[in-house]
C-alpha positions in Angstrom: 0.0 0.0 0.0 2.8 2.4 0.9 4.6 1.5 -2.4 1.5 2.3 -4.3 1.3 5.7 -2.7 5.0 6.5 -3.3 5.1 5.7 -7.1 2.4 8.2 -8.1 4.1 10.9 -6.0 7.5 10.4 -7.7 6.1 10.6 -11.2 3.6 13.3 -10.6 3.8 16.6 -12.4 4.0 19.9 -10.5 1.0 20.3 -8.2 -0.3 23.6 -9.6 -2.0 23.3 -13.0 -4.0 26.5 -13.6 -2.3 29.9 -14.2 -3.7 33.4 -14.8 -1.9 35.7 -17.3 -0.3 38.8 -15.8 2.0 40.1 -18.6 2.1 39.6 -22.3 5.3 40.8 -24.0 4.6 40.8 -27.8 4.3 42.9 -30.9 4.8 46.7 -30.8 4.4 46.9 -27.1 7.0 44.2 -26.3 9.7 46.7 -25.2 7.5 48.7 -23.0 8.3 46.6 -19.9 12.0 46.2 -20.4 15.1 48.1 -19.5 18.2 48.1 -21.7 21.6 47.5 -20.1 23.6 50.3 -21.8 27.1 49.2 -20.8 29.8 46.8 -21.8 29.5 43.2 -20.7 31.0 43.4 -17.2 29.3 40.2 -16.0 30.5 37.4 -18.3 33.4 39.4 -19.8 32.1 39.0 -23.3 33.4 41.2 -26.2 30.2 43.2 -26.6 28.7 46.6 -25.7 25.1 46.1 -24.7 23.4 49.2 -26.1 21.0 51.5 -24.4 17.4 51.8 -25.5 17.9 54.7 -28.0 21.0 53.3 -29.6 19.5 49.8 -29.9 16.6 51.2 -31.9 18.6 53.6 -34.0 21.2 51.0 -34.9 18.5 48.4 -35.8 19.5 45.9 -33.1 16.1 45.8 -31.5 12.9 46.1 -33.5 9.6 44.4 -34.5 9.5 42.8 -38.0 6.7 42.5 -40.5 5.5 39.3 -38.8 5.1 41.3 -35.6 7.9 39.2 -34.0 10.5 40.8 -31.9 14.2 40.9 -33.1 17.1 41.2 -30.7 20.4 40.9 -32.5 24.2 41.3 -32.6 25.5 44.0 -34.9 26.1 42.3 -38.3 26.7 45.4 -40.4 29.9 46.9 -39.1 33.6 45.9 -39.4 35.0 46.0 -35.9 38.6 47.0 -35.5 41.0 45.1 -33.3 40.7 45.9 -29.6 37.1 47.1 -29.9 33.8 45.4 -28.9 30.8 44.6 -31.1 27.4 46.0 -30.2 24.7 43.7 -28.9 21.6 43.6 -26.7 20.7 42.8 -23.1 17.3 43.6 -21.7 15.7 43.0 -18.3 12.0 43.2 -17.3 11.0 46.1 -15.1 8.7 43.6 -13.2 9.9 41.0 -10.8 7.9 37.8 -10.5 7.5 36.0 -7.2 7.3 32.3 -6.4 4.0 31.0 -8.0 4.9 32.3 -11.4 5.1 30.6 -14.8 7.0 32.0 -17.8 6.6 30.9 -21.5 8.7 32.1 -24.5 7.7 31.2 -28.0 10.7 31.8 -30.4 11.2 31.3 -34.1 15.0 31.7 -34.0 17.8 31.6 -31.4 21.2 33.2 -31.8 23.9 30.7 -32.7 27.4 30.5 -34.3 31.0 30.5 -33.3 31.6 32.9 -30.3 27.9 33.4 -29.8 26.5 33.0 -26.3 22.7 33.8 -25.9 20.6 33.3 -22.8 17.0 33.6 -21.6 17.3 33.6 -17.8 16.1 35.1 -14.6 17.9 36.8 -11.7 16.9 37.8 -8.2 16.3 41.4 -7.2 19.2 41.4 -4.8 22.9 40.4 -4.8 24.1 37.5 -7.0 23.9 34.6 -6.3 22.2 35.4 -2.9 18.8 35.7 -4.5 19.1 33.0 -7.1 19.3 32.7 -10.9 17.4 30.4 -13.2 18.9 29.7 -16.7 16.0 28.6 -18.9 17.8 28.7 -22.3 21.6 29.0 -22.6 24.1 27.7 -25.1 27.3 28.6 -26.9 29.1 28.3 -30.2 27.8 25.3 -32.2 26.2 23.4 -29.4 23.2 21.4 -30.6 21.3 21.2 -27.2 20.1 23.8 -24.7 21.5 23.8 -21.2 19.5 24.6 -18.1 20.8 25.4 -14.6 20.2 27.1 -11.2 22.7 29.3 -9.4 22.4 29.8 -5.6 24.2 30.1 -2.3 25.4 26.9 -0.7 22.7 24.6 0.5 20.7 24.1 -2.6 21.3 20.9 -4.5 19.8 19.0 -7.4 18.4 15.5 -6.7 17.4 14.2 -10.1 13.8 12.8 -10.0 12.9 9.8 -12.2 10.5 11.8 -14.4 13.1 14.4 -15.6 13.8 14.1 -19.3 17.1 15.9 -19.4 20.5 14.7 -18.3 21.9 16.0 -15.0 25.6 17.1 -14.7 26.7 19.2 -11.7 24.4 18.7 -8.7 25.5 21.5 -6.4 23.8 24.7 -7.3 26.4 26.8 -5.5 29.2 25.6 -7.8 30.5 27.9 -10.5 28.5 26.1 -13.2 25.4 25.9 -11.1 23.4 22.6 -11.0 23.2 21.8 -14.7 20.7 19.8 -16.8 21.3 19.2 -20.5 18.3 19.1 -22.8 17.7 15.8 -24.6 14.6 16.8 -26.7 15.5 17.3 -30.3 16.0 20.7 -32.0 16.5 22.7 -28.8 19.3 25.0 -30.2 21.2 26.0 -33.2 20.4 25.5 -36.9 18.1 22.6 -36.0 15.9 24.8 -33.8 15.5 27.3 -36.7 14.9 24.6 -39.3 12.0 23.2 -37.2 10.4 26.6 -37.0 11.6 27.3 -33.5 9.8 26.1 -30.4 8.6 27.0 -26.9 10.5 27.2 -23.6 8.6 27.2 -20.3 9.7 27.5 -16.6 7.5 27.0 -13.5 8.7 28.9 -10.4 6.8 27.1 -7.6 7.2 26.4 -3.9 7.3 22.7 -4.8 10.3 23.3 -7.1 11.5 24.8 -10.3 10.6 22.9 -13.5 11.5 23.7 -17.2 10.2 22.3 -20.5 11.1 22.6 -24.1 9.0 21.6 -27.2 10.0 21.9 -30.8 7.4 23.5 -33.0 5.6 20.3 -34.1 5.3 19.1 -30.4 3.9 22.2 -28.6 1.0 21.2 -26.3 -2.5 22.3 -27.3 -2.8 24.3 -24.1 0.0 26.6 -25.4 -1.0 26.7 -29.1 -4.6 27.5 -28.1 -3.6 30.2 -25.5 -4.1 33.9 -26.3 -2.5 37.1 -25.1 -5.4 37.4 -22.5 -6.1 33.9 -21.5 -4.9 31.7 -18.7 -3.2 28.4 -19.1 -3.4 24.8 -17.8 -0.1 22.9 -17.6 -1.6 19.5 -16.5 -1.0 17.9 -19.9 2.5 19.1 -20.4 4.1 15.9 -19.4 7.5 15.4 -17.6 9.8 18.4 -17.6 13.2 18.6 -19.2 14.7 19.8 -15.9 13.2 19.2 -12.5 14.5 20.8 -9.4 12.2 19.7 -6.5 12.2 21.6 -3.2 13.1 18.5 -1.3 16.8 19.3 -1.7 16.5 23.1 -2.4 14.2 25.3 -0.4 12.9 27.6 -3.2 11.7 30.4 -0.9 15.0 30.4 0.9 17.3 30.6 -2.1 15.2 32.6 -4.6 13.7 36.1 -4.3 11.3 37.5 -6.9 12.9 37.1 -10.3 13.3 39.5 -13.3 13.5 38.1 -16.8 16.6 38.7 -18.9 17.4 38.2 -22.6 21.0 38.8 -23.8 23.6 37.9 -26.4 27.2 38.2 -25.6 30.3 37.0 -27.6 33.2 34.9 -26.4 33.6 35.7 -22.7 34.2 33.3 -19.8 32.4 30.4 -21.4 32.1 30.6 -25.2 35.6 32.0 -25.5 37.6 29.6 -23.4 39.8 27.3 -25.5 38.4 24.1 -24.0 34.9 25.2 -25.1 35.8 27.1 -28.3 38.5 24.9 -29.9 36.6 21.6 -30.5 33.9 23.1 -32.8 35.2 26.5 -33.8 39.0 26.3 -33.5 39.3 26.2 -37.3 37.0 29.2 -37.8 39.9 31.6 -38.4 43.7 31.9 -38.6 44.5 32.4 -34.9 42.1 29.9 -33.2 41.2 32.7 -30.7 37.5 33.5 -30.2 37.8 37.2 -30.2 40.4 37.6 -33.0 38.7 35.2 -35.4 35.1 36.4 -34.9 34.4 39.7 -33.1 37.1 41.5 -35.1 36.4 42.1 -38.7 33.3 41.7 -40.8 29.9 41.7 -39.2 28.4 39.2 -41.6 29.7 36.4 -39.4 26.8 37.2 -37.1 23.9 36.9 -39.6 22.5 34.1 -37.4 23.1 35.8 -34.1 19.6 37.0 -33.4 16.5 36.2 -31.4 13.2 36.2 -33.2 10.5 36.0 -30.5 6.7 35.7 -31.0 6.0 36.4 -27.3 7.0 36.0 -23.7 4.2 35.6 -21.3 4.2 35.7 -17.5 1.5 33.9 -15.4 0.7 33.6 -11.7 -1.3 31.2 -9.6 -3.4 34.0 -8.2 -0.9 35.3 -5.7 0.6 38.8 -5.6 1.0 40.5 -9.0 4.6 41.2 -10.2 6.2 44.3 -8.7 8.1 46.9 -10.7 11.8 47.0 -9.9 12.2 50.5 -11.5 10.2 53.4 -12.8 8.3 52.8 -16.0 9.8 54.3 -19.1 7.6 56.1 -21.6 7.9 54.5 -25.0 6.8 55.6 -28.5 5.3 53.4 -31.1 7.9 51.1 -32.6 8.5 51.1 -36.4 7.8 47.8 -38.0 10.7 46.3 -39.9 10.2 44.2 -43.0 12.9 41.6 -42.6 14.3 39.2 -40.0 17.8 38.9 -41.4 19.1 42.5 -41.9 18.6 45.6 -39.7 17.7 49.0 -41.1 20.8 51.1 -42.0 22.5 52.3 -38.8 22.5 56.0 -37.9 26.3 56.2 -38.2 29.2 53.9 -38.9 31.0 54.2 -35.5 30.5 52.2 -32.4 29.0 54.2 -29.6 31.8 56.0 -27.7 32.3 56.0 -23.9 34.5 58.4 -21.7 38.2 58.0 -22.2 39.2 54.6 -23.4 37.2 51.4 -23.2 37.4 48.5 -25.6 34.5 49.2 -27.8 34.8 53.0 -28.4 36.7 54.9 -31.0 39.6 56.1 -28.7 43.1 55.1 -29.8 45.5 53.2 -27.6 48.3 54.9 -29.5 47.1 58.4 -28.6 47.4 57.5 -24.9 50.8 56.0 -25.5 51.9 59.1 -27.4 50.7 61.3 -24.4 53.0 59.3 -22.1 56.0 59.9 -24.5 55.3 63.6 -24.8 55.0 64.0 -21.1 58.3 62.2 -20.8 60.0 64.6 -23.2 58.5 67.6 -21.3 59.6 66.2 -18.0 63.3 65.7 -19.2 63.4 69.1 -20.6 62.0 70.8 -17.5 64.2 69.0 -15.1 67.3 70.0 -17.1 66.6 73.7 -16.4 66.2 73.9 -12.7 66.9 77.6 -12.3 63.8 79.4 -10.9 60.5 79.1 -9.1 58.8 79.3 -12.4 60.7 76.2 -13.5 59.7 74.4 -10.4 56.0 75.2 -11.1 56.5 73.8 -14.5 58.0 70.6 -13.0 55.0 70.2 -10.8 52.6 70.7 -13.7 54.4 68.1 -15.8 54.4 65.6 -13.0 50.6 66.0 -12.6 50.1 65.6 -16.4 52.3 62.5 -16.5 50.6 60.9 -13.4 47.2 61.4 -15.1 48.6 59.7 -18.3 49.8 56.7 -16.2 46.4 56.4 -14.6 44.7 56.4 -18.0 47.1 53.6 -19.1 46.1 51.3 -16.2 42.7 50.4 -17.5 44.3 49.6 -20.9 46.8 47.3 -19.3 44.0 45.7 -17.3 41.9 45.2 -20.4 44.9 43.4 -22.0 45.1 41.1 -19.0 41.4 40.4 -19.2 41.7 39.3 -22.9 44.7 37.1 -21.9 42.8 35.3 -19.2 44.9 36.9 -16.5 43.7 38.7 -13.3 40.5 40.4 -13.9 38.3 41.5 -11.1 35.5 43.4 -12.8 36.2 45.0 -16.1 36.7 48.7 -16.0 37.7 48.8 -12.4 41.2 49.2 -11.0 42.4 45.7 -10.1 38.9 44.6 -9.5 38.0 47.1 -6.8 35.1 48.7 -8.6 31.5 47.7 -8.9 29.4 46.9 -12.0 26.4 48.8 -13.0 23.8 46.2 -12.1 25.1 45.0 -8.7 25.4 41.5 -10.1 28.4 39.2 -10.1 29.8 37.2 -13.0 27.6 34.2 -13.6 27.5 30.8 -15.3 31.2 29.9 -15.0 31.6 26.1 -15.5 34.5 24.3 -13.8 36.1 24.0 -17.2 35.8 27.7 -17.7 37.4 28.5 -14.3 40.4 26.2 -14.9 40.9 27.4 -18.4 40.6 31.0 -17.5 43.8 30.9 -15.5 45.6 28.8 -18.1 44.8 30.7 -21.3 47.8 31.6 -23.4 48.1 35.3 -22.9 51.0 35.6 -25.3 48.8 34.7 -28.2 46.2 37.3 -27.4 48.7 40.0 -26.6 50.8 39.4 -29.8 51.1 42.7 -31.6 50.2 44.8 -28.5 53.6 44.5 -26.7 55.0 47.5 -28.5 52.1 49.7 -27.5 52.3 48.4 -23.9 56.0 49.2 -23.8 55.4 52.7 -24.9 52.8 53.1 -22.1 55.2 51.8 -19.5 58.2 53.7 -20.9 56.2 57.0 -21.1 55.0 56.8 -17.5 58.4 55.8 -16.1 60.4 58.4 -17.9 57.9 61.1 -17.1 58.0 60.3 -13.4 61.8 60.0 -13.1 
């Protein structure tokens, strides 16, 4: 009798079946409820600049096409010079969704290709990973299957239930990779996903656990195909999930706060760009075998497949509290409708968006900074050779200040080189990792392989051709201060 009670429990689907719609992100109003990141990728160290709202629309990286589907894409129209970043998109919902929520994304196309790293995921409203992360769709390079995972503080683990369809890997959700499940359903990523007409991803965020599903276009359940932008949904006929994280080994309300939804595309970075991940499928994609050099630099046409095409994203609730805004709503004008899914409208200009001073990704020149150091050195030597008056001493002081400022400008450049070489990073854009990023989040989704390879990357290969510029920086600063 006891055995007969246990078996149905083990193989049962999540307890809650009926959900009410609370948000429909689709068509021309899709972007109303999202914030644009507007900063370089300081989370996963990818070689992209995530544009702000205005630049994303003006450069044609975010728009609605003639099928009323939403396009989010990597810049595929510009040639990117060496040591600059390519423009891309990251958006986050203004609403945060509490336990008791369900999210569904219907997509026609997912970004793929060498160096490409897309994700549809959620993050908590507090510090990372203290308030949890749910990776619903995430893959890199030429992977053929989606990968799902959770990221939490220590204490949350994955006990694989018998009705989970996916394959479990790491079980400790506090590890760098998170607790990972690989999709086994066909056509979950890459060219096969697009060839099948796309599919649907769903995630249930419940006190009983976190559950994720994927269906290729021909296999989408009737309750989803029959749903509208105003109707509720019943999940009782969905069948076993691809990834199942029951609360028996992970207290959901303890490890997860209300979650915001995130869509982003980065390039290379601490997963897609690591040799152990990049080389097997993409190592022959260019002359150097380095993710950044052979992909991000140069022609944008390499990224013709690096775009999301999304029919809708819908958020549902069991009838509990409605989602709460995490920031002030932003007024938004009517979006123009684009007439293609493969090419953006002509950009407003031909330069990447600039930022103050020098960051990889803007138009500032490393050589101009180096030249400043050399000039300051010459001025310093000249002034120190004529120590004859108070006026000369004042000149010396001024020259020292100018030279010191030049050296400070050179430090982020040196740090950027270390980042690309896999050396000490901290957070990009900060001095030796002491700064903070713009979102309050920490780097995420670092697999054990990524971590080990990060420290072992061949910096000499990446820095080849930059040594001369670096020498000038060092020489200019040292001579000027002497």
